[in-house]
C-alpha positions in Angstrom: 30.1 -9.0 -3.1 32.3 -6.9 -1.4 32.5 -8.2 2.5 33.4 -5.2 5.1 31.6 -3.8 7.6 31.8 -0.5 6.0 28.6 0.0 3.7 28.8 3.3 1.5 25.5 4.0 -0.1 24.7 4.0 -3.5 28.0 1.5 -5.0 27.2 0.0 -8.4 27.4 -3.8 -8.3 30.4 -3.7 -10.8 32.2 -1.7 -8.8 31.5 -3.4 -5.4 32.4 -6.8 -6.6 35.9 -5.6 -7.6 37.1 -5.1 -3.9 38.8 -2.2 -1.6 41.5 -1.2 -3.5 38.6 0.4 -6.6 36.4 2.5 -4.4 38.9 4.5 -2.9 38.9 8.6 -3.7 35.4 8.9 -4.1 34.6 11.8 -2.4 32.4 9.9 0.3 31.9 11.9 3.7 31.1 10.7 7.4 29.0 13.5 7.8 27.5 13.4 4.5 25.8 10.1 5.7 27.5 8.4 2.7 28.9 5.7 4.5 26.6 3.3 6.8 27.0 4.0 10.8 28.9 3.0 12.9 32.1 3.2 11.4 35.9 3.4 12.7 37.7 5.6 11.1 42.0 7.1 11.5 42.7 10.3 11.2 45.1 11.0 8.6 46.6 14.0 10.1 47.2 12.0 13.4 48.8 9.4 12.0 51.1 11.4 10.0 52.1 13.0 13.3 52.6 10.2 15.2 54.7 8.3 12.7 56.9 11.8 12.6 56.9 11.6 16.7 58.0 8.2 16.6 60.8 8.1 14.3 62.3 11.6 15.8 62.2 9.9 19.0 63.9 6.9 18.2 66.5 8.2 15.8 67.7 10.6 18.8 67.9 7.7 20.9 69.9 5.8 18.2 67.4 3.1 18.1 66.0 1.0 15.6 62.0 0.7 15.5 60.4 -2.4 14.8 56.5 -1.4 15.3 54.4 -4.5 16.6 51.8 -4.9 14.1 49.0 -6.6 15.8 47.6 -3.3 17.1 46.0 -2.7 13.8 46.8 -5.8 11.7 46.4 -3.6 8.7 49.1 -4.2 6.4 48.7 -1.0 4.4 49.7 0.7 7.7 52.6 -1.6 7.8 53.7 -0.3 5.0 53.4 3.1 5.9 55.4 2.8 8.8 58.3 1.2 6.9 58.4 4.1 4.9 58.6 6.3 7.2 61.6 4.7 8.9 61.0 1.7 10.7 63.7 -1.0 10.3 61.3 -4.0 10.6 58.0 -5.0 11.7 57.1 -7.2 14.5 54.3 -9.8 14.3 53.1 -12.5 16.6 51.7 -15.3 14.8 53.1 -17.2 11.4 49.7 -15.8 9.6 50.3 -12.3 10.4 54.0 -12.9 9.2 52.3 -13.8 5.8 49.9 -10.9 5.9 53.0 -9.0 6.2 54.7 -10.2 3.7 52.0 -9.7 1.3 52.1 -6.4 1.7 55.9 -6.2 0.7 57.4 -6.1 4.2 60.9 -7.9 4.2 62.0 -7.8 7.8 59.9 -9.1 10.7 60.4 -10.2 13.9 58.1 -12.6 15.5 57.7 -11.7 18.8 56.6 -15.5 19.8 57.5 -18.6 19.6 57.1 -20.5 16.3 55.3 -24.0 17.4 53.8 -26.5 15.4 54.5 -28.1 11.7 52.2 -26.1 9.9 53.5 -23.0 11.1 56.9 -24.2 10.2 55.9 -24.8 6.8 54.6 -21.5 6.4 57.2 -19.2 7.6 59.5 -21.8 5.3 57.3 -21.0 2.2 57.6 -17.7 2.7 61.8 -17.6 3.2 62.0 -19.5 -0.1 59.7 -17.4 -2.2 60.2 -13.9 -0.9 62.9 -11.6 0.5 61.8 -11.9 3.9 64.7 -11.5 6.5 62.9 -13.1 9.6 64.0 -13.4 13.3 62.0 -15.8 15.7 62.0 -15.9 19.6 63.1 -18.8 21.1 63.0 -19.9 25.0 63.0 -23.9 25.1 65.7 -26.8 24.1 62.9 -28.8 22.6 61.6 -25.9 20.3 65.2 -25.0 18.9 65.5 -29.0 18.5 62.6 -29.2 16.7 63.2 -25.9 14.8 66.3 -27.2 13.4 65.4 -30.6 12.1 62.5 -28.9 10.5 64.2 -25.7 8.6 67.4 -28.6 8.0 65.4 -30.5 5.9 63.9 -27.4 3.8 67.9 -26.4 3.4 67.0 -22.9 5.0 68.7 -21.2 8.0 66.7 -19.8 10.6 67.5 -16.4 12.5 66.5 -16.8 16.5 66.8 -14.2 19.2 66.6 -16.1 23.0 63.6 -14.6 25.2 64.3 -13.7 28.6 61.4 -13.6 30.7 60.3 -12.9 34.8 59.0 -15.2 37.4 54.8 -15.6 36.7 55.5 -13.4 33.7 54.9 -14.9 29.8 57.4 -16.5 27.4 61.1 -16.7 28.1 63.8 -18.7 29.6 64.1 -17.9 33.5 67.3 -16.9 34.4 70.9 -16.2 33.0 72.3 -19.3 33.1 69.0 -20.9 31.4 69.7 -18.3 28.7 73.4 -19.3 28.4 72.7 -23.0 28.2 70.2 -22.4 25.5 72.5 -20.5 23.4 75.3 -23.2 23.8 72.7 -25.7 22.7 71.8 -23.2 19.2 75.6 -23.0 18.8 75.4 -27.0 18.0 72.5 -26.8 15.9 73.4 -26.8 11.9 70.3 -24.7 10.6 69.7 -22.0 13.5 72.0 -18.7 14.0 71.7 -17.0 17.1 71.2 -13.5 16.5 70.4 -11.6 19.6 68.5 -11.5 23.1 65.2 -10.3 23.5 62.4 -9.4 26.4 59.1 -8.4 27.0 58.9 -5.9 30.1 55.4 -5.1 30.0 54.6 -7.9 32.5 56.5 -6.5 35.4 54.4 -5.2 37.9 55.0 -3.7 41.6 55.1 -0.8 43.5 58.1 0.7 41.5 57.9 -0.7 38.2 60.1 1.7 36.5 63.2 0.7 38.8 62.2 -3.0 38.4 62.4 -2.7 34.7 65.6 -0.7 35.0 67.0 -3.9 36.7 65.8 -5.9 34.5 66.9 -4.3 31.1 70.4 -3.9 32.5 70.8 -7.6 33.5 69.9 -8.0 30.0 72.6 -5.8 28.5 74.8 -7.5 30.7 74.0 -10.6 30.1 74.2 -10.4 26.2 77.8 -8.7 26.6 78.6 -11.9 28.4 77.4 -13.7 26.0 78.8 -12.3 23.1 82.2 -12.4 25.3 81.9 -16.2 25.0 81.1 -16.4 21.3 77.7 -17.8 21.4 75.8 -15.1 18.6 76.2 -16.2 15.4 78.3 -13.8 12.7 77.2 -10.8 12.0 74.8 -7.8 13.5 73.8 -8.5 17.2 70.1 -7.3 18.2 69.0 -6.6 22.1 64.8 -6.2 21.9 62.6 -5.1 23.7 59.6 -2.8 24.7 56.1 -2.6 24.6 53.9 0.9 24.3 54.5 2.1 27.6 58.1 1.6 28.6 59.9 1.9 25.6 61.8 5.1 26.9 63.1 3.2 30.0 64.4 0.4 27.5 66.0 2.3 25.0 67.8 4.5 27.7 69.0 1.7 29.7 70.4 -0.6 26.8 72.0 3.1 25.7 73.1 1.6 22.2 75.8 4.4 21.8 77.8 2.4 24.7 77.4 -0.8 23.2 80.0 -2.5 20.9 79.9 -1.6 16.9 77.5 -3.7 15.5 75.0 -4.2 17.9 71.5 -3.0 17.2 68.9 -2.0 19.8 65.4 -2.3 18.7 62.3 -1.3 20.6 59.0 -2.8 19.8 55.8 -0.7 20.5 52.6 -1.4 18.6 50.0 1.6 19.7 51.9 4.8 18.8 50.4 4.7 15.6 47.2 4.7 16.7 47.3 5.8 20.2 44.2 6.5 22.1 42.6 8.9 25.0 42.9 6.2 27.5 45.7 3.9 28.9 47.9 4.7 26.2 47.6 8.3 26.9 48.5 8.2 30.5 51.4 5.7 29.7 52.5 8.1 27.3 51.9 11.4 29.8 54.0 8.9 32.5 56.6 8.6 29.8 56.9 12.1 29.3 57.3 12.5 33.0 60.3 10.3 33.0 61.9 11.4 29.6 63.1 14.5 29.1 63.7 14.0 25.4 60.2 13.0 24.9 59.4 16.8 25.9 62.2 18.0 23.6 60.5 16.4 20.5 58.1 18.9 19.2 54.2 18.1 19.7 53.3 14.6 20.9 51.5 11.4 20.2 47.9 12.0 19.4 44.6 9.3 19.5 44.1 8.6 15.4 41.2 6.7 16.0 37.7 7.3 16.4 34.1 5.5 16.4 31.2 7.7 14.8 27.8 6.2 15.3 23.8 7.3 15.1 21.8 8.2 18.2 19.3 5.8 18.2 16.8 6.7 20.9 16.3 9.4 23.6 14.0 7.1 26.0 14.1 9.5 29.0 15.9 12.7 29.8 19.2 12.9 30.3 19.7 9.2 28.9 20.6 8.6 25.0 21.0 5.0 23.5 23.8 5.3 20.8 24.1 2.3 17.9 27.6 1.0 19.0 28.2 -1.8 21.5 30.7 -4.2 22.1 31.1 -5.4 18.8 32.6 -2.1 17.9 34.7 -0.7 20.2 37.1 -2.2 23.1 35.6 -1.5 26.9 38.5 -3.8 28.4 40.4 -0.5 29.5 37.7 2.1 30.2 34.7 3.0 28.3 35.0 5.1 25.0 34.6 9.0 25.3 32.3 11.3 23.7 33.9 13.9 21.4 31.8 15.4 19.1 28.0 16.3 18.0 26.3 16.7 14.8 23.2 16.9 13.3 22.7 16.7 9.6 22.1 19.8 8.0 24.7 21.7 10.7 27.3 23.8 9.4 30.0 21.9 11.8 30.5 19.4 14.2 30.5 20.5 18.2 32.6 19.6 20.9 30.3 17.5 23.5 29.8 18.7 26.8 32.1 17.5 29.5 29.1 15.6 31.3 28.5 13.6 28.7 29.7 10.1 29.6 29.0 6.8 28.8 27.6 4.5 31.6 27.2 0.9 30.1 27.7 -0.7 27.0 26.2 -4.0 25.2 26.4 -5.9 22.3 25.2 -3.3 19.8 24.0 -0.1 22.2 25.9 2.4 24.4 23.9 4.4 27.0 24.9 7.9 27.4 24.1 10.2 30.2 24.2 13.5 29.7 22.1 16.6 31.3 18.4 16.2 30.6 17.9 19.4 28.9 20.8 18.6 26.3 19.8 19.0 22.7 20.0 15.5 21.4 17.4 13.3 19.1 17.6 10.3 17.4 19.5 10.5 13.8 22.3 12.7 15.6 25.8 11.8 15.0 28.5 11.4 18.0 32.3 10.7 17.5 33.9 8.5 20.3 37.4 8.4 21.3 38.9 5.2 22.6 41.1 3.2 25.1 43.1 0.4 24.1 42.9 0.5 20.4 44.2 -3.3 19.9 40.6 -4.6 21.0 38.7 -1.9 19.0 40.4 -2.5 15.5 39.9 -6.0 15.9 36.4 -6.0 16.0 36.5 -4.0 12.2 37.5 -5.8 9.1 37.5 -1.9 7.5 38.9 1.2 8.3 38.5 4.7 6.9 41.2 7.0 6.7 39.6 10.4 6.8 40.8 14.2 6.3 39.8 17.1 8.5 36.6 17.4 6.8 35.8 13.7 7.4 36.1 13.1 3.9 36.9 9.3 3.5 40.5 9.0 1.6 41.1 5.5 1.8 39.8 2.6 2.7 42.1 -0.1 4.2 41.5 -3.7 5.6 42.3 -5.2 8.8 43.7 -9.0 8.8 43.0 -10.4 12.3 
């Protein structure tokens, strides 16, 4: 039978056994209770808005967009992002790359080191059987030696990008000399092509992270130019890539593609812009708009597209409501979900909730909502919640419902975490 955590009512067994692609466009509606709650929904209008906004931003800065797919791990959304103008998709693991390829994605940056024989074999299989243009991060002599040996045996060339990190950060060589030494090593290897330099600035902290990040990115830029002067890159386009979802403006502006040599590509990799949130990434976007005049010139802004809809389970005492979703359904690491709308079956429309309604605690399957004691709410009512840190909500769901403004389900998409 159909394996998903969205359970519409009255599905004929003959239809349920066929899979997700066969049960789209059926006219189900969240408020009509056609689908079992809780449910995670993505608002189509917000998705379209966010695709357009980020495409405009990247185009105006002259940078390429390679969104990190780890946020949604919904390959159907990867395809949508490519169709909206993304140059490539970014993924973190070999199985994630395989999931993207199965959706027809043909250019991927693996923002991680490729380690281990079985992971090597999976990428080799994709290179042999698909049209995949693949780039992977490297940061050690032992890894590039192992990669070269394996891919030589397979008769394949592998594009690599040297990752530069920061002290106490994450992966990446430490310091320019290590980067140059590794580049010189790669140049001696038969089946690796050094195509550029990459980094992740999101691990940088401190009292003035913006200034520190600008200095870090400027160093990467100068290092890349030096390596080009020393003819350490393979022939073809040279890639300089960085940027998560919080500092993509600083990275793009500091690398300044207009002042790089012809044939250089600046590639940014924000992952959360498509889904967005009302928590940490809303805060990050607001800070970005305070830094970037260009962001303010572009019409509109990013909008949170993700909501959790759930039933009121119980009202055990005045001012306390138990809602039927919990840690199994929504992120809680960067702030609790925020109540947004209230609906009672039979009402003509949803109502925006009172600002005094707040989640105070979340458990595995229950969320505790505090609200004024005289609030009109009862078991069976339906509430919607926005979230903070979309990655850690989406990875709890195997199926997501894309809805229109009336909360009609217009598509079901699978995640592949």
